[in-house]
C-alpha positions as CSV (number, residue, x, y, z in Angstrom):
1,M,-4.0,-1.3,0.6
2,L,-5.7,-1.9,3.8
3,G,-8.4,0.3,5.4
4,F,-10.3,0.3,8.6
5,L,-12.6,2.6,10.6
6,L,-11.7,4.1,13.9
7,N,-13.8,6.1,16.3
8,H,-12.4,9.3,17.8
9,K,-11.1,7.6,21.0
10,E,-9.3,4.9,19.0
11,T,-7.8,7.6,16.7
12,L,-6.4,9.4,19.7
13,E,-5.0,6.2,21.1
14,I,-3.3,5.3,17.8
15,E,-1.9,8.9,17.5
16,Y,-0.5,8.6,21.1
17,L,1.2,5.3,20.3
18,L,2.7,6.7,17.1
19,K,4.1,9.7,19.0
20,R,5.6,7.5,21.6
21,E,7.2,5.3,19.0
22,M,8.6,8.3,17.1
23,E,10.0,9.8,20.3
24,E,11.7,6.5,21.1
25,L,13.2,6.4,17.7
26,L,14.5,10.0,17.9
27,L,16.0,9.1,21.3
28,D,17.8,6.2,19.7
29,L,19.1,8.4,16.9
30,S,20.7,10.7,19.4
31,D,22.5,7.9,21.2
32,P,26.2,8.0,20.2
33,R,26.6,4.3,21.1
34,I,24.4,3.2,18.2
35,D,26.2,2.3,15.0
36,E,25.5,4.3,11.8
37,V,24.1,1.3,10.0
38,V,21.6,0.8,12.7
39,K,20.8,4.5,12.7
40,R,20.0,4.3,9.0
41,A,17.5,1.5,9.7
42,I,16.0,3.6,12.5
43,V,15.5,6.5,10.1
44,E,13.8,4.2,7.6
45,K,11.5,3.0,10.4
46,Y,10.8,6.5,11.5
47,Q,9.8,7.5,8.0
48,I,7.3,4.7,7.9
49,V,5.8,5.5,11.3
50,F,5.7,9.2,10.5
51,G,3.9,8.4,7.2
52,I,1.1,6.7,9.2
53,Y,1.1,9.6,11.8
54,K,0.6,12.1,8.9
55,R,-2.7,10.5,8.1
56,L,-4.0,11.2,11.6
57,A,-2.4,14.4,12.8
58,S,-3.0,18.0,11.9
59,P,-0.3,19.8,9.9
60,K,0.7,21.8,13.0
61,E,1.2,18.6,15.0
62,Q,3.2,17.0,12.1
63,L,5.7,19.8,12.2
64,K,6.8,18.7,15.7
65,Y,7.8,15.3,14.4
66,M,9.3,16.1,11.0
67,L,12.7,14.5,10.7
68,N,15.3,17.0,9.4
69,S,18.9,16.5,8.4
70,R,20.1,17.7,11.8
71,K,18.2,14.9,13.6
72,K,19.4,12.3,11.1
73,S,23.1,12.9,11.9
74,P,23.5,14.1,15.5
């Protein structure tokens, strides 16, 4: 386990970066040109990034980025 301290501004920046990454991954999941094997890898990466995001964001914000079964298979 690794831990580090962040000030408020750094926390907001990390949160912003995580949101951008998750949005990019969701966009890739909706692309019909991407193979299903690659999409499964994208879902795995999304789950990891979302796990980090959950540590920073409020429960209300987390709801916006929860991956449901409809988003997994567009």
